Each structure stands twice: as structure tokens, then as C-alpha cells.
N, C-alpha and C positions, 0 to 999 in steps of 0.2 A: 504494500500500500504506500502510496506517495504521501508526502506531507503537504499540508495546505499552508501556503505562505500568506501571512497577513500583510496587508497594504495599509499605510497610514497617509492621511492627507497632510499637505504642507501646514495647514492650520493646526492640526493635531500635534504635529512635531514641534511647531513653534510654541504652543502652549506647554508641552511637556518640557521643553528646554527652558522656558521661562520659570518653571518651578525650581529649577536648579540655579540658573544664573541670576534671576531677579528676586526670587523669594528666599534664596539661600539654603534650600534643602539639599541634602546629599543625593547623589545619583542613585544610590541603593534605595533610599527612602522613597524618592519620587517614582522610581521604576516599580517598586512594590505597590504603591498607591494607584498607579494607572494601569498596571497589569502588563508591562512589557519587560523584556529582559534587560538586566543592568548593562550588558554589553551594547545592546541596541541603543539605549538612551545615552550611554557614554559616547558612542559614535556621533550621535546627533549633537550633543553638547560640544564635543571637540570641533566639529565642523562649524558650529556657530561661533565658538571662541576664535577660531582661526579667521573667520570672516570679519568678526569685530576687530581683531588685531590688525588686519590689513587696512581697515578703514579708519583706524584711530591715529591721531597725531601722537608721536612717541611721548611728548611731554604732557599731554592732556591727562594721562592717568595718574599723574603725580599729585600728592597733596601739597598744600602750601609749604609745610615744613620740609617735605622731601624736595620740592622745587628750590627752596632757599638753600638747603644743604647741597644740592647739585650745583647751584650757581657758585656757592662758596668753594666747593671742591674744584670746579673749573678755574676759578680765580686763583686758588692755591697752586694748582697744576701749572698755570701760565706763569705765576711768580717763580716757581721752582725752575721752569724752563729758562726763564730770563736769568735767574741767579746762576744756573749751570753754565749758560753761555758766557756770563761775566767771569766766572771762575776759570773756565777754559781759556779765555783771553788773558787773564792774569798769569796762568801757568805757562802759556806760550811766551808771554813777555819775559817771565822769570827765566825760562830756558835760554832765550836770546841774550839776556843780560849775563847769565852765567857763562855762556859760550864766549861772549865778548870779553869778560874778565879773564877767562881761561886763556884766550889768545894773547891778551895783554901781559899775562904773567910769564909767558914763554920768551 
């Protein structure tokens, strides 16, 4: 005997996914409540998450504190890059001065 495959409408899938993504229920709980397999609902949720991630601005999902921290980290990173460049320039100059003094001593 062959198995009967169930088909779900796009609206049904969207409502099921909303239980997880919008209402904060676990996939297992939502799947039990609506009578579908966890794996099936998990696939629907993953597909919707991927779709939402593609459409989202990367910085949009950050909270204010996360955004402030990110901006601070970026500023610190740029400051460190500038400081590193300055130190490399000083080291290069020190090598040139040492070479000049070494030649003068001979």
C-alpha cells in the first residue's frame, strides 16, 4: 500500500511558521499542536528565516546597545589600525637612524 502524502496551502504554512517565529513557540510544541511532523515544520521555519535574512538590512536586527557597541568596536579597530601604522613608521625610522649611526661609527 502506498502512503498518502499530505499537501498544505501556503497560508497554512505561513500560519504554522508564525507560531514559531512570531509567537515564540518551539518547533516541537507548534508541530504537536497543529499535527505535523517536527521535521516538516522545521523545514518551513528554516526556509522563512532564510528568506527574512536575505531581505533584512544587516544592521537592522541590532538593538540600540548592540549598535552602539558595534560602532565603538569599529572606532577602536580604526584607532588601532592608525596606531599600528604610526608604530611601523617609527620602527622604520629607528632602523634608518641606527643604520646611519652604524655607518658613521665605521
